[in-house]
C-alpha positions in Angstrom: 6.2 29.1 11.3 6.4 25.7 9.6 7.9 22.9 11.6 9.3 20.0 9.6 9.9 16.5 10.9 11.8 13.6 9.5 10.6 10.0 9.5 12.7 6.9 8.8 12.0 4.9 5.6 12.1 1.2 6.1 12.1 -1.3 3.3 9.4 -3.9 3.8 9.4 -5.7 0.5 11.4 -5.8 -2.7 10.2 -6.7 -6.2 8.8 -5.4 -9.4 5.5 -3.6 -9.9 5.4 -4.5 -13.6 3.2 -7.3 -15.0 4.7 -9.8 -17.4 2.7 -11.1 -20.4 2.7 -14.5 -18.8 1.0 -13.2 -15.6 -2.5 -14.7 -15.7 -3.5 -14.8 -12.0 -5.9 -12.3 -10.3 -4.5 -9.1 -8.9 -4.5 -8.8 -5.1 -5.9 -5.7 -3.4 -4.0 -3.3 -1.1 -4.0 -4.6 2.4 -2.0 -1.8 4.1 -1.5 1.8 3.3 0.2 4.5 5.1 0.7 4.4 8.9 -2.5 2.5 9.8 -4.8 -0.1 8.2 -8.3 0.8 6.9 -11.1 1.2 9.4 -14.3 -1.0 9.0 -16.1 2.0 7.4 -13.3 2.6 4.9 -13.3 -1.1 4.0 -17.1 -0.9 3.3 -16.8 2.2 1.2 -14.0 0.7 -0.9 -16.0 -2.5 -1.7 
């Protein structure tokens, strides 16, 4: 049998994901994803 669980959703930031034509700066990489940060091995494989 499948057991379902509920998790709360908490807002951390608010903003827009769209880039404007005036945006000329470099894009920043993802620093956090999911429930835990990347491990050292994951960081190396992404670079």
